[in-house]
N, C-alpha and C positions, 0 to 999 in steps of 0.2 A: 504494500500500500504506500502510495506516495503522497501522504498528507503533510502539510506544513506543521511544525511544532508550534503549539499555542502557548505553552508554558512548561515549567518543570515542577514536579512535586517530590518531596522527600518523604519516604514511607518506611516504617518498620513493620514488616509483615508478621502477623501472628497466625501460625499454622495449626492445623489439626494435630492434636496431641500435646499442645502447649509449647511447641517450639517457636521461638521468635528469631527473626533474621536481624542482621545489623541494618542500620538505616541505609537506604539506597535511593538514588535519584531516578525518577522515571520521567520521560517526556510525555506530555499530555497532548492529545490530538482530538479534533472534532471530526467525527466520521459520519458517513451516510450509509445506512443499510437499507436494502430493498428486499421485499418479498420476491421469491423466484419468478412469479408471474408479473412482477412490476406494479401490482395494484396498491402497494403500500410502501411508503418510504419514511424512515425516521432518522433523526440526527441526535447524537449524544457524544459526550467526551469519553475517551478511553486512555488508559496508560499503556506505555510500551512494556513489553516483556519478551525476551528472545524465545523462550519456550513457555507456553501458558500451562499446559497439562501434558503429562506423559501417559502413555498406555490407556487412553480413553478409547475404547473400542466402539464401533457402531453397534446398534441393537442386534443381538444374536438371533439366529433362527429359532423359532418356537411357535407354539399354537397361538401366542398373542399376536403374531403378525397377521394370521388369517382373521383373528377376531377384530383387529384394527381395520383390516380391509373391509370386513362385513359392516363395520360401523361408519365406513366412508372416511376413515382417518388415513391420511397419506404422510408417511415419514420420508424424509429425503436422505437420511444417512444410514441406510440399512445394509449397505454392502461394504466389503473389506477395503475397497479402493477409495473410500471416503478420504477427503483431504484432512490434514492435521487441523486442529482447532486454531482458528485465527482470531476469533473474538470471543471473549468470555463475558457474558452479560450478567451483571450483578443484580441483586434483588431489587435495588432502587429503580433500575430501568425495567426489569422484568415485570414488575407490578403495573407499569404503565402500558406494557405491550399485551397484557392478558385481555382476551375477549369475554371471558366468563364461561366459555364452553369447556366442559371436561367430560371424559368418559372413563368410568371405573371398569377395569378389565377383571375377568375371573381369576387371573393370576395375582391380583393385588396391585398391579401396575396402574398408573393413572395417566391417560393421555390428556394433555392440556393444550388448548388452542391459544396461540398468540397471533398478533397481526402479521408476524413473519412466517407463520406456519405452525404445525403441530410439534410438540415435544413430548417425550415419554419420561415420566418420573417414577422413581421407586426402584426396588431391587429386582433385577431380572432373575427369575428362577433359573438355576443351573444345576448340573450334576455336582455332587459334593466336591467342594474345593477346599475343605478344611485344611488339609495338609499343605497345599500350596500357600494359602493365606498365612498359616502358622509359620511356614518357612520364610515367607517374605517379611513377616513381622520380626522374627528372630534375627534375620539378616539385617534388617533396618535398625533394630536396637543395637546389635553388635557394632555396626559401622558407625552409628551415632556416638557410641562411647569410646571408640578406638581412634587413635591418630592414624592417618593414612600411612605414614612411614612405619608405624608399628605392625601394619598388616603384612609387611615383608619379613618381619622377624619371626622365625619359626617357633622360638620359645614362647612368644605371646600366644601362639595357637596350641601350645602344649606339646610341641614336637622338640625333643632333645637330640642333640648330636651325640651318637654313641662314643665318639672320640673324646668329647667333653667329659663324659662320665668316667672313662678310663683315666683321663688325665687327672681328674679329681681324686680317684682311688690311688693313683701313683703318688700324687702330692701328699695325701694323708699318710700313706705308707712311709714315705721319705721323712715326714715330720715326726713320726712316732718312734 
C-alpha cells in the first residue's frame, strides 16, 4: 500500500498472556477499504506493522461451510491460497462496520455480516489438537524464559559432554 504517512504514534503493546513489548514507533496512515463488489467504501486510520499475524489460516473445510452456503453467507477466505493479513480491524472500527445481521451455526460458530462482507467468529471445531497446542505452549514458554544464545549451549538442554564428566573424575582423583 502506498499511502502517505499522516503521523507517528509511540505504543507499548500488551499481548495475550500478559507480555508487554518495549515502546515502539508506528507510522499512522489513513486508508480506504472497499467491499469486493465496490458497493461500500470506508476510511479509517491504521498503524504500520511488518507482520500483523502469523499462522492465521483460512476457514477449514467442514459441515459449517455447507451450512453457511445454505444460509446465503459467502466467505471470501476459505481457500489455502488466501493472501496474508494486510489489515487488522480493531473493535472500535468493527463496531461501526456491523450491519446487525448474524447467523448462529450448529457448530457454535457465528457468522456476522459487516459492510465489507461476512466474517466467521468462534472456535472452528477440529480433530483433537491437544498435543500440538500443548507442545506449542511449552515451546513458547521455554523460549520466552531462555536467552537465544543459551539455546546453543547443550548443558542448558540437559545434555552433558561425556569428556567433561571424565575430566571431572580425573581432576577429583588427582586432588585426592
